[in-house]
N, CA, C and O atoms as a Tripos MOL2 file, in Angstrom:
@<TRIPOS>MOLECULE
protein
  228   227    57     0     0
PROTEIN
NO_CHARGES

@<TRIPOS>ATOM
      1 N         251.2950  327.5380  123.9210 N.3       1 MET1
      2 CA        250.5510  326.5570  124.7060 C.3       1 MET1
      3 C         250.8420  326.7320  125.9480 C.2       1 MET1
      4 O         251.8070  326.0410  126.2760 O.2       1 MET1
      5 N         250.3860  327.4110  126.8410 N.am      2 PRO2
      6 CA        249.9510  327.7450  128.1660 C.3       2 PRO2
      7 C         249.6870  326.4170  128.9830 C.2       2 PRO2
      8 O         248.7480  325.7330  128.5750 O.2       2 PRO2
      9 N         250.3800  325.9670  130.0660 N.am      3 ALA3
     10 CA        250.1510  324.8200  130.7830 C.3       3 ALA3
     11 C         249.1280  325.4630  132.2370 C.2       3 ALA3
     12 O         249.3780  326.4010  132.9940 O.2       3 ALA3
     13 N         248.0070  324.5680  132.2060 N.am      4 LEU4
     14 CA        247.1640  325.1560  133.2200 C.3       4 LEU4
     15 C         247.2900  324.2370  134.6260 C.2       4 LEU4
     16 O         247.7190  323.0830  134.6110 O.2       4 LEU4
     17 N         246.8710  324.8950  135.7740 N.am      5 ASP5
     18 CA        247.3340  324.2740  136.8750 C.3       5 ASP5
     19 C         246.2170  323.1300  137.2770 C.2       5 ASP5
     20 O         245.0940  323.4860  137.6360 O.2       5 ASP5
     21 N         246.5810  321.7350  137.1980 N.am      6 PRO6
     22 CA        245.7430  320.6690  137.3150 C.3       6 PRO6
     23 C         244.7020  320.7420  138.5270 C.2       6 PRO6
     24 O         243.8210  319.8820  138.5590 O.2       6 PRO6
     25 N         244.7490  321.6610  139.4660 N.am      7 ILE7
     26 CA        244.1240  321.8250  140.7570 C.3       7 ILE7
     27 C         242.8480  322.8250  140.2810 C.2       7 ILE7
     28 O         241.7520  322.8680  140.8410 O.2       7 ILE7
     29 N         243.1370  323.3750  139.4670 N.am      8 VAL8
     30 CA        242.2460  324.3920  138.7820 C.3       8 VAL8
     31 C         241.3850  324.0310  137.6350 C.2       8 VAL8
     32 O         240.2110  324.3460  137.4390 O.2       8 VAL8
     33 N         242.3220  323.1850  136.7840 N.am      9 SER9
     34 CA        241.5300  322.7440  135.3960 C.3       9 SER9
     35 C         241.5750  321.5130  135.0270 C.2       9 SER9
     36 O         242.6020  320.9640  135.4260 O.2       9 SER9
     37 N         240.9100  320.8700  134.4500 N.am     10 GLU10
     38 CA        241.1970  319.1220  134.1420 C.3      10 GLU10
     39 C         241.8030  319.0610  132.7620 C.2      10 GLU10
     40 O         242.0420  317.9510  132.2870 O.2      10 GLU10
     41 N         242.1200  320.3470  131.9560 N.am     11 PHE11
     42 CA        242.7360  320.3920  131.0450 C.3      11 PHE11
     43 C         244.1450  320.8620  131.0010 C.2      11 PHE11
     44 O         244.5420  321.7030  131.8070 O.2      11 PHE11
     45 N         244.9500  320.3280  130.0510 N.am     12 ALA12
     46 CA        246.5590  320.2840  129.8840 C.3      12 ALA12
     47 C         246.6830  321.6500  129.5150 C.2      12 ALA12
     48 O         247.6690  322.1190  130.0830 O.2      12 ALA12
     49 N         246.0700  322.5340  128.7650 N.am     13 SER13
     50 CA        246.3230  323.9580  128.0010 C.3      13 SER13
     51 C         244.7310  324.4980  127.8620 C.2      13 SER13
     52 O         243.6840  323.8690  128.0150 O.2      13 SER13
     53 N         244.9480  325.8280  127.5330 N.am     14 THR14
     54 CA        243.9200  326.5330  127.2590 C.3      14 THR14
     55 C         243.4750  326.1560  125.7080 C.2      14 THR14
     56 O         242.3190  326.3870  125.3540 O.2      14 THR14
     57 N         244.2260  325.6940  124.9950 N.am     15 GLU15
     58 CA        243.7750  325.5330  123.6450 C.3      15 GLU15
     59 C         242.9070  323.8640  123.6320 C.2      15 GLU15
     60 O         242.0270  323.5490  122.8310 O.2      15 GLU15
     61 N         243.3710  323.1330  124.5670 N.am     16 GLU16
     62 CA        242.7680  321.9040  124.8440 C.3      16 GLU16
     63 C         241.2500  322.3350  125.4750 C.2      16 GLU16
     64 O         240.2710  321.8100  124.9460 O.2      16 GLU16
     65 N         241.0800  323.1030  126.3840 N.am     17 GLU17
     66 CA        239.8940  323.6740  127.1720 C.3      17 GLU17
     67 C         238.8930  324.2060  126.0490 C.2      17 GLU17
     68 O         237.7090  323.8820  125.9580 O.2      17 GLU17
     69 N         239.5360  325.0200  125.2670 N.am     18 GLU18
     70 CA        238.9920  325.7670  124.1350 C.3      18 GLU18
     71 C         238.2740  324.6610  123.3810 C.2      18 GLU18
     72 O         237.0490  324.5390  123.3730 O.2      18 GLU18
     73 N         238.9450  324.0340  122.8830 N.am     19 ALA19
     74 CA        238.5510  322.9220  121.7750 C.3      19 ALA19
     75 C         237.3870  322.0930  122.3070 C.2      19 ALA19
     76 O         236.4810  321.6600  121.5940 O.2      19 ALA19
     77 N         237.5100  321.8730  123.8870 N.am     20 TYR20
     78 CA        236.4240  320.9630  124.4610 C.3      20 TYR20
     79 C         235.1550  321.9750  124.2250 C.2      20 TYR20
     80 O         234.2440  321.6620  123.4590 O.2      20 TYR20
     81 N         235.1730  323.4000  125.0550 N.am     21 ASP21
     82 CA        234.3780  324.1200  124.9620 C.3      21 ASP21
     83 C         233.5200  324.2830  123.8360 C.2      21 ASP21
     84 O         232.3010  324.4080  123.9520 O.2      21 ASP21
     85 N         234.2430  324.2840  122.5420 N.am     22 VAL22
     86 CA        233.6540  324.4950  121.1800 C.3      22 VAL22
     87 C         232.6760  323.0040  121.0170 C.2      22 VAL22
     88 O         231.4460  323.0470  121.0010 O.2      22 VAL22
     89 N         233.4660  321.7280  120.9040 N.am     23 TRP23
     90 CA        232.6580  320.5590  120.9640 C.3      23 TRP23
     91 C         231.5830  320.6380  121.8590 C.2      23 TRP23
     92 O         230.4770  320.4920  121.3380 O.2      23 TRP23
     93 N         231.6180  320.8470  123.1780 N.am     24 PHE24
     94 CA        230.4660  320.7160  123.9970 C.3      24 PHE24
     95 C         229.2250  321.3580  123.7140 C.2      24 PHE24
     96 O         228.1020  320.8550  123.6970 O.2      24 PHE24
     97 N         229.7030  322.9770  123.4110 N.am     25 ARG25
     98 CA        228.5330  323.9110  123.0440 C.3      25 ARG25
     99 C         227.6280  323.2330  121.6940 C.2      25 ARG25
    100 O         226.4150  323.3900  121.5570 O.2      25 ARG25
    101 N         228.5390  322.4290  120.7230 N.am     26 ALA26
    102 CA        228.2330  322.0540  119.5310 C.3      26 ALA26
    103 C         227.0590  321.0780  119.6260 C.2      26 ALA26
    104 O         225.9440  321.1380  119.1070 O.2      26 ALA26
    105 N         227.6220  320.1440  120.4450 N.am     27 LYS27
    106 CA        226.7110  318.7100  121.2150 C.3      27 LYS27
    107 C         225.5180  319.2040  121.7170 C.2      27 LYS27
    108 O         224.4420  318.6710  121.4430 O.2      27 LYS27
    109 N         225.6330  320.3340  122.5410 N.am     28 VAL28
    110 CA        224.3170  320.8760  123.3320 C.3      28 VAL28
    111 C         223.2830  321.1920  122.3600 C.2      28 VAL28
    112 O         222.1290  320.7690  122.4210 O.2      28 VAL28
    113 N         223.8620  322.1340  121.2490 N.am     29 GLN29
    114 CA        222.9690  322.7070  120.1950 C.3      29 GLN29
    115 C         222.3690  321.7230  119.5010 C.2      29 GLN29
    116 O         221.2030  321.9040  119.1510 O.2      29 GLN29
    117 N         223.0150  320.5430  119.1800 N.am     30 GLU30
    118 CA        222.6090  319.5570  118.4410 C.3      30 GLU30
    119 C         221.2780  318.8960  119.0540 C.2      30 GLU30
    120 O         220.2480  318.5820  118.4580 O.2      30 GLU30
    121 N         221.5720  318.7840  120.3100 N.am     31 ALA31
    122 CA        220.5710  318.2550  121.3240 C.3      31 ALA31
    123 C         219.2240  318.8870  121.2380 C.2      31 ALA31
    124 O         218.1540  318.2790  121.1920 O.2      31 ALA31
    125 N         219.4260  320.3690  121.2170 N.am     32 LEU32
    126 CA        218.3110  321.2580  121.2670 C.3      32 LEU32
    127 C         217.6320  321.3040  119.7780 C.2      32 LEU32
    128 O         216.4310  321.5390  119.6410 O.2      32 LEU32
    129 N         218.3060  321.1150  118.9340 N.am     33 ASP33
    130 CA        217.9110  321.1160  117.5260 C.3      33 ASP33
    131 C         217.2170  319.8390  117.1060 C.2      33 ASP33
    132 O         216.4800  319.7160  116.1280 O.2      33 ASP33
    133 N         217.5770  318.8420  118.0400 N.am     34 ASP34
    134 CA        216.7860  317.4660  117.5800 C.3      34 ASP34
    135 C         215.4950  317.6850  117.5060 C.2      34 ASP34
    136 O         214.9460  318.1460  118.5070 O.2      34 ASP34
    137 N         214.7020  317.4050  116.3030 N.am     35 PRO35
    138 CA        213.4930  317.4130  116.1940 C.3      35 PRO35
    139 C         212.7120  316.1320  117.0030 C.2      35 PRO35
    140 O         211.5050  316.1450  117.2440 O.2      35 PRO35
    141 N         213.5450  315.1290  117.3410 N.am     36 GLY36
    142 CA        212.9140  313.9190  118.0410 C.3      36 GLY36
    143 C         212.0080  314.0730  119.1670 C.2      36 GLY36
    144 O         212.0500  315.1860  119.6920 O.2      36 GLY36
    145 N         211.1520  313.1840  119.6960 N.am     37 PRO37
    146 CA        210.0910  313.0030  120.6570 C.3      37 PRO37
    147 C         210.9940  313.4080  121.9740 C.2      37 PRO37
    148 O         212.2190  313.3070  122.0530 O.2      37 PRO37
    149 N         210.2160  313.8240  122.8520 N.am     38 TYR38
    150 CA        210.9080  314.2530  124.2960 C.3      38 TYR38
    151 C         210.6290  312.9800  125.0190 C.2      38 TYR38
    152 O         209.5490  312.4270  124.8110 O.2      38 TYR38
    153 N         211.4370  312.4890  125.7960 N.am     39 VAL39
    154 CA        211.1590  311.4460  126.5940 C.3      39 VAL39
    155 C         211.7460  311.8130  128.0880 C.2      39 VAL39
    156 O         212.8490  312.2720  128.3830 O.2      39 VAL39
    157 N         210.8050  311.5110  128.8010 N.am     40 PRO40
    158 CA        210.8070  312.3160  130.1980 C.3      40 PRO40
    159 C         212.1090  311.4990  131.1320 C.2      40 PRO40
    160 O         212.3290  310.2900  131.0560 O.2      40 PRO40
    161 N         212.6840  312.2240  131.7810 N.am     41 HIS41
    162 CA        213.8150  311.3700  132.6770 C.3      41 HIS41
    163 C         213.3040  310.1330  133.3160 C.2      41 HIS41
    164 O         213.6650  309.0380  132.8860 O.2      41 HIS41
    165 N         212.4970  310.2360  134.3030 N.am     42 ASP42
    166 CA        211.5400  309.2370  134.9350 C.3      42 ASP42
    167 C         211.5660  308.1850  133.8900 C.2      42 ASP42
    168 O         212.3470  307.2610  134.1150 O.2      42 ASP42
    169 N         211.0310  308.1430  133.0390 N.am     43 GLN43
    170 CA        210.7600  307.2000  131.8180 C.3      43 GLN43
    171 C         212.1750  306.7350  131.3860 C.2      43 GLN43
    172 O         212.3120  305.5130  131.3400 O.2      43 GLN43
    173 N         213.0800  307.3710  131.1120 N.am     44 VAL44
    174 CA        214.6030  307.0230  130.8190 C.3      44 VAL44
    175 C         214.7910  305.9870  131.7600 C.2      44 VAL44
    176 O         214.8000  304.7750  131.5460 O.2      44 VAL44
    177 N         214.9490  306.6280  132.8840 N.am     45 MET45
    178 CA        215.8590  305.6270  134.0880 C.3      45 MET45
    179 C         214.6890  304.7230  134.6230 C.2      45 MET45
    180 O         215.0090  303.9620  135.5350 O.2      45 MET45
    181 N         213.5730  304.6940  134.2580 N.am     46 ALA46
    182 CA        212.5290  303.2450  134.3890 C.3      46 ALA46
    183 C         213.1500  302.3010  133.6860 C.2      46 ALA46
    184 O         213.6510  301.2860  134.1690 O.2      46 ALA46
    185 N         213.1300  302.7190  132.1050 N.am     47 GLU47
    186 CA        213.7440  301.5340  131.0700 C.3      47 GLU47
    187 C         215.2970  301.2750  131.4560 C.2      47 GLU47
    188 O         215.7180  300.1200  131.3960 O.2      47 GLU47
    189 N         215.9800  302.1180  131.7720 N.am     48 THR48
    190 CA        217.3720  301.8770  132.0880 C.3      48 THR48
    191 C         217.5750  300.5610  133.3440 C.2      48 THR48
    192 O         218.3080  299.5740  133.3970 O.2      48 THR48
    193 N         216.6530  301.0670  134.1550 N.am     49 GLN49
    194 CA        216.7810  300.0140  135.4190 C.3      49 GLN49
    195 C         216.1130  298.8210  134.9440 C.2      49 GLN49
    196 O         216.6530  297.7900  135.3470 O.2      49 GLN49
    197 N         215.1620  298.6630  134.2530 N.am     50 ALA50
    198 CA        214.7380  297.2390  133.8180 C.3      50 ALA50
    199 C         215.6720  296.6820  133.0830 C.2      50 ALA50
    200 O         215.8170  295.4600  133.0730 O.2      50 ALA50
    201 N         216.4380  297.5170  132.3610 N.am     51 ILE51
    202 CA        217.2490  296.5980  131.4920 C.3      51 ILE51
    203 C         218.2910  296.0210  132.3210 C.2      51 ILE51
    204 O         218.7710  294.9110  132.0920 O.2      51 ILE51
    205 N         218.6940  296.8780  133.4200 N.am     52 ILE52
    206 CA        219.6670  296.2100  134.5300 C.3      52 ILE52
    207 C         219.1990  295.3240  134.9960 C.2      52 ILE52
    208 O         219.9600  294.3570  135.0440 O.2      52 ILE52
    209 N         218.1370  295.1550  135.4360 N.am     53 ASP53
    210 CA        217.2700  294.1080  136.5670 C.3      53 ASP53
    211 C         217.3160  293.1690  135.4130 C.2      53 ASP53
    212 O         217.5920  292.0870  135.9300 O.2      53 ASP53
    213 N         217.1960  293.0010  134.1460 N.am     54 SER54
    214 CA        217.1660  291.8100  133.5600 C.3      54 SER54
    215 C         218.6300  291.1840  133.2310 C.2      54 SER54
    216 O         218.8670  289.9970  133.0020 O.2      54 SER54
    217 N         219.3930  292.0690  133.2560 N.am     55 TYR55
    218 CA        220.8200  291.1460  133.7160 C.3      55 TYR55
    219 C         220.9790  290.5900  134.7500 C.2      55 TYR55
    220 O         221.7220  289.6080  134.7800 O.2      55 TYR55
    221 N         220.2970  291.0690  135.9760 N.am     56 ARG56
    222 CA        220.7240  290.4240  136.9870 C.3      56 ARG56
    223 C         220.0760  289.0070  137.4750 C.2      56 ARG56
    224 O         220.4970  288.1790  138.2820 O.2      56 ARG56
    225 N         218.8260  289.0460  136.6330 N.am     57 GLU57
    226 CA        217.9090  287.5480  136.7570 C.3      57 GLU57
    227 C         218.7800  286.5290  136.0490 C.2      57 GLU57
    228 O         218.4130  285.3580  135.9610 O.2      57 GLU57
@<TRIPOS>BOND
     1     1     2 1
     2     2     3 1
     3     3     4 2
     4     3     5 am
     5     5     6 1
     6     6     7 1
     7     7     8 2
     8     7     9 am
     9     9    10 1
    10    10    11 1
    11    11    12 2
    12    11    13 am
    13    13    14 1
    14    14    15 1
    15    15    16 2
    16    15    17 am
    17    17    18 1
    18    18    19 1
    19    19    20 2
    20    19    21 am
    21    21    22 1
    22    22    23 1
    23    23    24 2
    24    23    25 am
    25    25    26 1
    26    26    27 1
    27    27    28 2
    28    27    29 am
    29    29    30 1
    30    30    31 1
    31    31    32 2
    32    31    33 am
    33    33    34 1
    34    34    35 1
    35    35    36 2
    36    35    37 am
    37    37    38 1
    38    38    39 1
    39    39    40 2
    40    39    41 am
    41    41    42 1
    42    42    43 1
    43    43    44 2
    44    43    45 am
    45    45    46 1
    46    46    47 1
    47    47    48 2
    48    47    49 am
    49    49    50 1
    50    50    51 1
    51    51    52 2
    52    51    53 am
    53    53    54 1
    54    54    55 1
    55    55    56 2
    56    55    57 am
    57    57    58 1
    58    58    59 1
    59    59    60 2
    60    59    61 am
    61    61    62 1
    62    62    63 1
    63    63    64 2
    64    63    65 am
    65    65    66 1
    66    66    67 1
    67    67    68 2
    68    67    69 am
    69    69    70 1
    70    70    71 1
    71    71    72 2
    72    71    73 am
    73    73    74 1
    74    74    75 1
    75    75    76 2
    76    75    77 am
    77    77    78 1
    78    78    79 1
    79    79    80 2
    80    79    81 am
    81    81    82 1
    82    82    83 1
    83    83    84 2
    84    83    85 am
    85    85    86 1
    86    86    87 1
    87    87    88 2
    88    87    89 am
    89    89    90 1
    90    90    91 1
    91    91    92 2
    92    91    93 am
    93    93    94 1
    94    94    95 1
    95    95    96 2
    96    95    97 am
    97    97    98 1
    98    98    99 1
    99    99   100 2
   100    99   101 am
   101   101   102 1
   102   102   103 1
   103   103   104 2
   104   103   105 am
   105   105   106 1
   106   106   107 1
   107   107   108 2
   108   107   109 am
   109   109   110 1
   110   110   111 1
   111   111   112 2
   112   111   113 am
   113   113   114 1
   114   114   115 1
   115   115   116 2
   116   115   117 am
   117   117   118 1
   118   118   119 1
   119   119   120 2
   120   119   121 am
   121   121   122 1
   122   122   123 1
   123   123   124 2
   124   123   125 am
   125   125   126 1
   126   126   127 1
   127   127   128 2
   128   127   129 am
   129   129   130 1
   130   130   131 1
   131   131   132 2
   132   131   133 am
   133   133   134 1
   134   134   135 1
   135   135   136 2
   136   135   137 am
   137   137   138 1
   138   138   139 1
   139   139   140 2
   140   139   141 am
   141   141   142 1
   142   142   143 1
   143   143   144 2
   144   143   145 am
   145   145   146 1
   146   146   147 1
   147   147   148 2
   148   147   149 am
   149   149   150 1
   150   150   151 1
   151   151   152 2
   152   151   153 am
   153   153   154 1
   154   154   155 1
   155   155   156 2
   156   155   157 am
   157   157   158 1
   158   158   159 1
   159   159   160 2
   160   159   161 am
   161   161   162 1
   162   162   163 1
   163   163   164 2
   164   163   165 am
   165   165   166 1
   166   166   167 1
   167   167   168 2
   168   167   169 am
   169   169   170 1
   170   170   171 1
   171   171   172 2
   172   171   173 am
   173   173   174 1
   174   174   175 1
   175   175   176 2
   176   175   177 am
   177   177   178 1
   178   178   179 1
   179   179   180 2
   180   179   181 am
   181   181   182 1
   182   182   183 1
   183   183   184 2
   184   183   185 am
   185   185   186 1
   186   186   187 1
   187   187   188 2
   188   187   189 am
   189   189   190 1
   190   190   191 1
   191   191   192 2
   192   191   193 am
   193   193   194 1
   194   194   195 1
   195   195   196 2
   196   195   197 am
   197   197   198 1
   198   198   199 1
   199   199   200 2
   200   199   201 am
   201   201   202 1
   202   202   203 1
   203   203   204 2
   204   203   205 am
   205   205   206 1
   206   206   207 1
   207   207   208 2
   208   207   209 am
   209   209   210 1
   210   210   211 1
   211   211   212 2
   212   211   213 am
   213   213   214 1
   214   214   215 1
   215   215   216 2
   216   215   217 am
   217   217   218 1
   218   218   219 1
   219   219   220 2
   220   219   221 am
   221   221   222 1
   222   222   223 1
   223   223   224 2
   224   223   225 am
   225   225   226 1
   226   226   227 1
   227   227   228 2
@<TRIPOS>SUBSTRUCTURE
     1 MET1         2 RESIDUE 1 A MET
     2 PRO2         6 RESIDUE 1 A PRO
     3 ALA3        10 RESIDUE 1 A ALA
     4 LEU4        14 RESIDUE 1 A LEU
     5 ASP5        18 RESIDUE 1 A ASP
     6 PRO6        22 RESIDUE 1 A PRO
     7 ILE7        26 RESIDUE 1 A ILE
     8 VAL8        30 RESIDUE 1 A VAL
     9 SER9        34 RESIDUE 1 A SER
    10 GLU10       38 RESIDUE 1 A GLU
    11 PHE11       42 RESIDUE 1 A PHE
    12 ALA12       46 RESIDUE 1 A ALA
    13 SER13       50 RESIDUE 1 A SER
    14 THR14       54 RESIDUE 1 A THR
    15 GLU15       58 RESIDUE 1 A GLU
    16 GLU16       62 RESIDUE 1 A GLU
    17 GLU17       66 RESIDUE 1 A GLU
    18 GLU18       70 RESIDUE 1 A GLU
    19 ALA19       74 RESIDUE 1 A ALA
    20 TYR20       78 RESIDUE 1 A TYR
    21 ASP21       82 RESIDUE 1 A ASP
    22 VAL22       86 RESIDUE 1 A VAL
    23 TRP23       90 RESIDUE 1 A TRP
    24 PHE24       94 RESIDUE 1 A PHE
    25 ARG25       98 RESIDUE 1 A ARG
    26 ALA26      102 RESIDUE 1 A ALA
    27 LYS27      106 RESIDUE 1 A LYS
    28 VAL28      110 RESIDUE 1 A VAL
    29 GLN29      114 RESIDUE 1 A GLN
    30 GLU30      118 RESIDUE 1 A GLU
    31 ALA31      122 RESIDUE 1 A ALA
    32 LEU32      126 RESIDUE 1 A LEU
    33 ASP33      130 RESIDUE 1 A ASP
    34 ASP34      134 RESIDUE 1 A ASP
    35 PRO35      138 RESIDUE 1 A PRO
    36 GLY36      142 RESIDUE 1 A GLY
    37 PRO37      146 RESIDUE 1 A PRO
    38 TYR38      150 RESIDUE 1 A TYR
    39 VAL39      154 RESIDUE 1 A VAL
    40 PRO40      158 RESIDUE 1 A PRO
    41 HIS41      162 RESIDUE 1 A HIS
    42 ASP42      166 RESIDUE 1 A ASP
    43 GLN43      170 RESIDUE 1 A GLN
    44 VAL44      174 RESIDUE 1 A VAL
    45 MET45      178 RESIDUE 1 A MET
    46 ALA46      182 RESIDUE 1 A ALA
    47 GLU47      186 RESIDUE 1 A GLU
    48 THR48      190 RESIDUE 1 A THR
    49 GLN49      194 RESIDUE 1 A GLN
    50 ALA50      198 RESIDUE 1 A ALA
    51 ILE51      202 RESIDUE 1 A ILE
    52 ILE52      206 RESIDUE 1 A ILE
    53 ASP53      210 RESIDUE 1 A ASP
    54 SER54      214 RESIDUE 1 A SER
    55 TYR55      218 RESIDUE 1 A TYR
    56 ARG56      222 RESIDUE 1 A ARG
    57 GLU57      226 RESIDUE 1 A GLU
């Protein structure tokens, strides 16, 4: 298990980096394959801001 330089990589080893890459690609594919409705970014951000504002009141 070769160690990676912490300045160059956030992973401790190449195996850890490769495992993360496999996991990440699977999550992206899962999102692309999701048949659910598309929600625009602006709408999500507005709803999130409304939740944050409700906690401030």
